[in-house]
C-alpha positions in Angstrom: 86.9 134.4 117.3 84.0 136.7 118.4 82.1 135.7 121.5 78.4 136.5 121.8 76.1 136.7 124.9 73.8 133.7 125.4 70.2 133.9 124.4 69.0 133.7 128.0 71.1 136.7 129.0 69.6 138.7 126.1 66.0 137.7 127.0 66.6 138.6 130.7 67.5 142.2 129.6 64.0 142.6 128.0 60.9 143.7 130.1 58.0 141.6 129.1 54.3 142.3 130.1 52.1 139.3 131.0 50.2 137.7 128.2 46.5 139.0 128.1 43.9 139.0 125.4 43.6 142.2 123.5 39.9 143.2 124.0 39.8 142.2 127.7 42.9 144.2 128.3 41.2 147.4 127.0 37.9 146.8 128.8 39.7 146.3 132.1 41.4 149.7 131.8 38.0 151.3 130.9 36.4 149.7 134.0 39.2 150.9 136.2 38.8 154.4 134.9 35.0 154.3 135.7 35.6 153.0 139.2 38.4 155.5 139.9 36.4 158.6 139.0 33.3 157.2 140.7 35.2 156.8 144.0 36.7 160.3 143.6 33.1 161.7 143.1 31.8 159.9 146.1 34.7 161.3 148.2 33.9 164.8 147.0 30.3 164.4 148.0 31.3 163.3 151.4 33.5 166.3 151.9 30.6 168.6 150.7 28.2 166.8 153.1 26.1 165.5 150.2 24.7 162.0 150.1 27.4 160.0 148.4 25.0 157.5 146.8 22.9 160.1 145.1 23.1 159.6 141.3 23.6 163.4 140.8 27.2 164.0 139.7 28.0 160.5 138.6 27.1 160.7 134.9 30.0 162.9 133.9 32.7 161.2 136.0 31.6 157.8 134.7 31.8 159.0 131.1 35.1 160.7 131.5 36.5 157.6 133.3 35.3 155.2 130.7 36.8 157.3 127.8 40.1 157.8 129.7 40.4 154.1 130.6 39.5 153.1 127.1 42.2 155.3 125.6 44.9 154.3 128.1 44.1 150.6 127.5 44.5 151.1 123.7 47.8 152.9 124.2 49.2 150.3 126.5 48.0 147.5 124.2 49.9 149.1 121.3 53.1 149.4 123.4 52.8 145.8 124.4 52.5 144.7 120.8 55.5 146.7 119.7 57.5 145.3 122.7 56.6 141.7 121.7 57.6 142.4 118.1 61.0 143.8 119.3 61.4 140.8 121.6 60.8 138.4 118.7 63.3 140.3 116.5 65.9 140.2 119.3 65.4 136.5 119.7 65.8 135.9 116.0 68.9 138.0 115.8 70.5 136.3 118.7 69.6 132.9 117.3 71.1 133.7 114.0 74.3 135.0 115.6 74.6 131.9 117.7 74.1 129.7 114.7 76.6 131.6 112.7 79.2 131.4 115.5 78.5 127.7 115.9 79.0 127.1 112.1 82.3 129.1 112.0 83.6 127.4 115.2 82.7 124.0 113.7 84.4 125.0 110.5 87.6 126.2 112.3 87.8 123.1 114.6 87.4 120.6 111.7 89.6 122.4 109.2 92.8 120.6 108.2 94.7 123.8 108.3 95.5 125.6 111.5 93.6 128.8 112.2 94.9 131.3 114.8 94.3 134.7 116.3 97.4 136.3 117.8 97.0 139.3 120.1 99.4 142.0 119.2 98.6 143.8 122.5 99.2 140.8 124.9 101.7 139.0 122.6 99.8 135.7 123.1 97.4 133.5 121.2 93.7 134.5 121.5 92.6 131.4 119.6 94.3 128.3 118.0 92.3 125.6 116.2 92.8 121.9 117.1 94.5 121.2 113.8 97.7 122.5 115.4 98.1 119.2 117.2 98.2 117.3 113.9 100.6 119.9 112.5 103.1 120.0 115.4 102.2 117.1 117.7 101.6 119.5 120.6 98.1 120.2 122.0 96.3 123.5 121.7 96.8 124.3 125.4 100.6 124.4 124.9 100.2 127.4 122.5 97.5 129.2 124.6 99.5 129.0 127.8 103.0 129.5 126.4 103.3 132.5 124.0 106.8 131.4 122.9 105.8 127.8 122.0 106.1 128.6 118.2 109.6 129.9 118.5 110.5 126.8 120.6 109.8 124.5 117.7 110.8 126.9 114.9 113.8 126.0 112.7 116.7 128.1 113.9 117.4 129.4 110.3 113.8 130.8 110.1 113.7 132.5 113.4 115.1 135.8 112.1 112.6 135.8 109.2 109.6 135.5 111.6 110.9 138.1 114.0 111.5 140.5 111.2 107.9 140.0 110.0 106.5 140.8 113.5 108.6 143.9 113.8 107.2 145.2 110.5 103.6 144.8 111.6 103.6 148.4 113.0 104.9 149.7 109.7 101.9 148.2 107.9 104.3 146.6 105.4 104.3 142.9 106.3 103.9 140.4 103.4 100.5 138.6 103.1 102.2 135.2 103.5 105.4 133.6 104.8 107.0 130.2 104.7 109.0 128.6 107.5 109.9 125.3 109.0 108.8 123.7 112.3 110.0 120.6 114.2 107.3 118.1 114.9 107.1 116.5 118.3 108.4 113.3 116.7 111.5 115.1 115.4 110.5 115.4 111.8 110.7 118.6 109.9 107.5 120.2 108.8 107.3 122.9 106.0 104.4 125.3 106.5 102.9 128.2 104.5 101.2 130.9 106.6 98.7 133.5 105.2 97.5 136.3 107.5 95.9 139.7 107.9 96.4 142.4 110.5 93.2 143.6 112.3 93.3 147.2 113.6 91.0 149.2 115.9 89.1 152.4 114.9 92.2 154.5 115.3 94.2 152.2 113.0 96.4 150.6 115.7 97.1 146.9 115.0 95.3 144.7 117.5 95.2 141.2 116.1 97.0 139.0 113.6 94.6 136.5 112.1 95.8 133.7 109.8 95.9 130.2 108.5 98.9 127.8 108.6 99.0 125.1 105.9 101.3 122.0 105.9 103.1 122.0 102.6 105.6 119.3 103.4 104.3 116.8 100.8 104.3 119.6 98.2 107.9 120.5 99.1 109.1 116.9 99.0 107.4 116.4 95.7 109.1 119.5 94.3 112.5 118.3 95.6 111.9 114.9 94.1 111.0 116.4 90.8 114.2 118.5 90.8 116.1 115.4 91.8 114.7 113.4 88.9 115.4 116.3 86.5 119.0 116.4 87.7 119.3 112.7 87.3 118.0 112.9 83.8 120.3 115.7 83.0 123.3 113.8 84.4 122.3 110.6 82.5 121.9 112.5 79.2 125.3 114.2 79.8 127.0 110.9 80.5 125.4 109.2 77.5 126.4 112.1 75.2 129.9 112.1 76.4 130.0 108.3 76.2 128.9 108.4 72.5 131.5 111.0 71.7 134.2 109.2 73.6 133.3 105.9 71.9 133.3 107.5 68.4 136.6 109.2 69.0 138.2 106.1 70.4 137.1 104.0 67.5 138.6 106.3 64.9 141.6 107.0 67.0 142.1 103.2 67.4 142.3 102.8 63.7 145.0 105.4 63.4 147.0 103.8 66.2 146.6 100.5 64.6 148.2 101.9 61.5 151.0 103.7 63.4 151.9 100.7 65.7 151.5 98.1 62.9 153.8 99.9 60.5 156.3 100.5 63.3 156.4 96.8 64.1 156.9 96.0 60.4 159.7 98.5 60.2 161.4 97.1 63.3 161.3 93.6 61.8 163.2 94.9 58.7 165.8 96.8 60.7 169.0 95.4 62.3 169.3 95.7 66.1 172.1 98.2 65.9 170.4 100.6 63.4 170.1 104.2 64.8 166.6 104.5 63.3 165.4 101.5 65.4 165.5 103.5 68.6 163.4 106.3 67.1 160.8 103.8 65.8 160.7 102.1 69.2 159.9 105.6 70.8 157.0 106.0 68.3 155.8 102.6 69.1 155.9 103.2 72.8 154.0 106.5 72.4 151.4 104.6 70.3 151.1 102.1 73.2 150.4 104.9 75.7 147.8 106.4 73.3 146.2 103.0 73.0 145.8 102.9 76.8 144.0 106.3 76.6 141.8 104.8 73.9 141.0 101.8 76.1 140.0 104.2 79.0 137.7 106.1 76.7 136.1 102.9 75.5 135.7 101.9 79.2 133.9 105.1 79.9 131.6 104.8 76.9 131.0 101.1 77.9 132.0 99.8 74.5 135.1 97.9 75.3 135.3 94.2 74.7 135.0 92.3 78.0 135.9 88.8 79.0 133.7 88.3 82.1 134.2 85.2 84.2 132.8 84.2 87.6 135.2 85.6 90.2 135.5 84.9 93.9 136.5 88.5 94.8 138.3 87.9 98.2 141.6 86.5 96.8 141.6 88.9 93.9 141.1 91.9 96.1 143.7 90.7 98.6 146.2 90.3 95.8 145.4 93.8 94.5 145.8 95.4 97.9 149.4 93.9 98.1 150.2 95.4 94.7 148.8 98.8 95.7 150.9 98.7 98.9 154.0 98.5 96.8 152.8 100.9 94.1 151.5 103.8 96.3 154.7 104.3 98.4 155.6 104.0 102.1 153.7 107.1 103.2 150.3 105.5 102.2 149.0 102.8 104.5 146.8 100.3 102.7 144.2 98.5 105.0 142.1 95.8 103.4 139.0 94.2 105.1 136.7 91.6 103.7 133.3 90.4 105.0 132.8 86.7 105.2 131.7 85.2 102.9 131.9 87.4 99.8 129.6 86.6 97.0 130.8 85.6 93.5 130.5 88.3 90.8 130.6 88.1 87.0 133.3 90.4 85.9 136.5 90.8 83.9 139.2 90.4 86.5 141.6 92.7 84.7 138.9 95.4 84.7 138.2 95.0 88.4 141.9 95.4 89.2 141.9 98.5 86.9 139.1 100.0 89.0 140.9 99.5 92.2 144.2 100.9 90.7 142.5 104.0 89.5 140.7 104.7 92.8 143.9 104.1 94.7 146.0 106.5 92.6 143.2 109.1 92.9 143.3 108.6 96.7 147.1 108.9 96.8 147.0 112.2 94.9 144.4 113.5 97.4 146.9 112.7 100.3 150.1 114.6 99.4 151.4 114.1 102.9 150.5 110.5 103.1 147.6 108.8 105.0 145.5 105.7 105.2 143.7 104.0 102.2 140.9 101.8 103.6 139.4 99.2 101.2 136.5 97.1 102.5 134.5 94.5 100.6 131.2 93.1 101.9 127.9 91.7 100.7 125.1 94.2 100.4 121.4 93.8 99.9 119.7 96.9 98.6 116.0 97.2 97.8 114.0 99.9 96.1 116.9 102.3 95.9 118.2 104.6 93.2 121.7 105.6 92.1 121.9 109.4 92.6 124.3 109.8 89.8 122.8 107.7 87.0 119.1 107.5 88.1 119.0 103.7 87.6 117.5 101.3 90.1 119.6 99.7 92.8 117.7 96.6 93.6 119.1 93.2 94.6 122.3 91.7 96.0 125.6 93.4 95.4 129.3 93.1 96.2 130.1 96.5 97.7 133.7 97.7 97.6 134.3 100.8 99.7 137.5 102.7 99.0 138.1 105.5 101.6 141.0 108.0 101.9 141.9 110.7 104.4 142.6 113.3 101.8 141.6 116.8 100.9 138.0 115.8 99.9 136.1 117.0 96.9 134.4 120.5 96.8 130.6 120.3 96.3 130.8 122.4 93.1 132.8 119.9 91.2 131.6 116.6 92.6 129.1 116.2 89.7 132.0 116.5 87.1 134.6 114.1 88.5 133.6 111.2 86.3 133.6 113.2 83.1 136.4 112.3 80.7 139.4 114.7 80.8 138.1 116.5 83.9 140.9 116.9 86.4 142.0 119.2 89.2 145.6 118.2 88.9 148.3 120.5 87.4 148.9 120.3 83.7 150.9 117.2 82.8 150.1 115.4 86.0 146.9 113.7 85.0 144.8 112.7 82.0 141.4 113.1 83.6 140.4 109.6 82.6 141.0 107.7 85.8 137.6 108.1 87.4 135.8 108.1 84.1 137.3 104.7 83.4 136.0 103.5 86.8 132.6 104.8 86.0 132.5 103.1 82.6 133.9 99.7 83.8 131.5 99.5 86.7 128.4 100.4 84.6 129.4 98.1 81.8 129.3 95.3 84.3 125.8 96.4 85.4 127.0 98.0 88.6 127.0 101.5 90.2 129.6 103.8 91.6 128.8 106.6 94.1 130.9 109.1 95.9 130.7 110.6 99.4 133.0 113.5 100.2 133.5 116.4 102.5 136.3 119.0 102.0 139.0 118.4 104.5 137.6 115.1 105.7 138.4 112.7 102.9 136.5 110.8 100.2 134.8 107.5 100.0 133.9 105.7 96.7 131.3 103.0 96.8 131.5 100.4 94.0 128.5 98.1 93.7 128.8 95.0 91.5 125.8 92.7 91.0 126.2 89.2 92.5 126.3 86.4 89.9 123.2 84.3 89.9 123.1 80.5 89.7 122.5 80.6 85.9 125.6 82.7 85.3 127.7 80.6 87.6 126.6 77.5 85.6 127.2 79.0 82.1 130.4 80.9 82.7 133.5 79.2 84.0 135.9 80.6 86.5 139.2 82.0 85.2 141.8 79.5 84.1 145.5 79.9 83.3 146.1 80.9 79.7 147.6 78.4 77.4 151.2 78.7 76.7 153.0 78.6 73.4 152.4 80.2 70.0 151.1 78.7 66.8 152.9 78.8 63.5 151.2 81.5 61.5 152.8 80.5 58.1 150.3 79.6 55.4 149.5 79.7 51.7 145.7 79.9 51.7 143.7 82.5 49.9 142.0 85.2 52.1 139.3 87.7 51.2 140.0 90.8 53.3 137.1 93.3 53.7 138.0 96.6 55.5 136.6 100.0 54.8 139.5 101.9 56.4 142.2 102.2 53.6 145.2 102.3 55.9 144.1 99.5 58.1 143.3 97.4 55.0 146.7 98.1 53.6 148.4 97.2 56.9 146.5 94.0 57.3 147.4 93.0 53.8 151.0 93.5 54.4 150.9 91.4 57.6 149.1 88.5 56.0 151.3 88.5 52.9 154.4 88.5 55.1 153.3 85.2 56.6 152.7 83.7 53.1 149.0 84.1 52.6 147.5 85.3 49.3 145.2 88.3 50.0 142.6 90.0 48.0 141.5 93.2 49.8 138.3 95.2 49.1 136.7 98.2 50.8 133.0 97.1 51.1 130.6 94.2 51.2 129.3 94.8 47.7 132.9 94.7 46.3 133.5 91.5 48.2 130.4 89.9 46.6 131.5 90.9 43.1 135.0 89.6 43.7 133.6 86.4 45.1 131.6 85.8 41.9 134.6 86.7 39.7 136.9 84.3 41.5 134.4 81.4 41.5 134.3 81.2 45.3 138.0 80.4 45.4 138.7 81.7 48.9 139.5 79.7 52.0 138.9 82.5 54.6 136.8 85.6 54.9 138.4 88.2 57.2 136.0 91.1 57.4 135.2 94.1 59.5 131.8 94.0 61.2 130.7 97.7 61.1 130.8 98.9 57.5 128.5 101.1 55.3 126.0 99.2 53.2 126.4 95.4 53.7 128.0 94.8 57.1 130.3 91.9 58.0 127.7 89.6 59.4 125.4 89.9 56.4 128.3 89.4 54.1 129.4 86.2 56.0 125.9 84.8 55.9 125.7 85.4 52.1 129.0 83.8 51.3 128.6 80.8 53.7 125.3 80.1 52.1 127.2 79.5 48.8 130.2 77.8 50.4 129.4 76.2 53.8 133.0 75.1 54.5 134.2 78.7 54.2 136.1 79.8 57.4 135.1 83.3 58.7 136.9 85.6 61.1 135.2 88.9 62.2 137.1 92.1 63.1 136.0 95.0 65.2 137.8 97.9 66.9 135.3 98.0 69.8 132.2 96.2 71.1 129.2 97.9 69.5 125.5 97.3 69.7 125.7 95.8 66.3 128.1 93.1 67.6 126.1 90.0 68.6 128.8 87.7 70.1 126.3 84.9 70.8 125.2 84.9 67.2 128.9 84.9 66.0 129.6 81.9 68.2 126.5 80.1 67.1 127.6 80.5 63.5 131.1 79.3 64.3 132.7 82.6 63.3 136.0 83.7 64.9 136.4 87.1 66.3 139.4 89.4 66.8 
């Protein structure tokens, strides 16, 4: 910043006459003129040997002296006035300059942004404002004494950018602003935006770089957070769209598989064990079973499969699963299981939890073609005010964390966002369906949990499965798993059944099954047809077997209508998958069965 001389120095450079009144000053000079010429006239008379006190010869000298002194006094008086006016102007100019400098210095030293002047001649700071200490944590003196202080705290990746800008100053082609990063004294990273101008001398040679440095860390973090939220929203929308598609495809595909498998089973019952056609039908039935597994995985991803959650103590279940994996994965894969103590209970379908571990283990084995270690660790985890990077949902509360780590090839960054998508696979054709990780994602999220992945190419992959801990209410309401009842009931009967199913082939297959066991079946395709048939038959049905999701009158509304006319009517609901329209609590409250 410019430095001005003090007011006292400026005043000392001025010559000031003593203060005297104007008229007395002029009269004094006139009197001095008279006395001077009178003395000269007296000296002249003495030299001419004339009486010096004679009045002869004094009139003219006195007159001339008076006029000369009067004129000289007036001139000096005018010079004095002009000098005093100039002095006042100098004082006012210096005062204004000093006030302006004080204001600018006060502004610079109280500004939130850092103001600087860099000498291009000395390669050092000529001035740095105190805000630099807030920006970097270092005092102003560090920058004034050490010209390389900025480069000492500069991010290594931005060093070349700043050096290139300095080299271009002589070319008069530097940008008006630049962004770079600094390391604060506390170790944190500070993002800054520098705006500057080059000050040159009269010959155009650059002398100074003057600028302002602004802390834009908060702005940068807000921008990154906005991008992160946008990416989370995009990922969530993608998963939801794929889930709806997968659920719809699985539902329709399941109907077709039901027809294929059902008719195969009926055909096998009619064929003798030695019939050549029997082997072919069994092959078709086996393929239908494999397709049904794919359908189940699609439903898992879309989170629309029917679950049977129970309160599970995960330690024994995970220990048993690790023993199964040890035999399944082969001798070249070492399975290590660790469990924290104690592990919290979780509300989950045990079959689905085992399916999650199986899919993650198979994925890890494929990532370790030469063998390696599979590490499974279960522990209690308390997470507060966190978010799932993949789905954008809150992670807040107590969870059972299952960490599955391998020593495999790792996952490249460019595909890590796609690994949970259905049918996405990096395996060779015929060696994977691409539904393993998508099933994991769907099962975990259907149980209210989260799944995350940490991977680095060449250093392995870790999957984190977070399952919410069962609270006291859930533990009281849901029993722990019990052994299934053994034995089968005799399905023979003669009662009259009203069958309502909108899919023609499924309706036909169900009719054949029920009639084979002796039941009398009346099958219709919609709720309105069922109501009409009910009136025509005089409510002569013993059981209503109806699909839930149908156009027009759905299964629940139809059941409520018919039970209102015949309270003793038995009702069994059917559905290919668990949909939002399926209210299991309401079905149980009404006493309806469900298959």
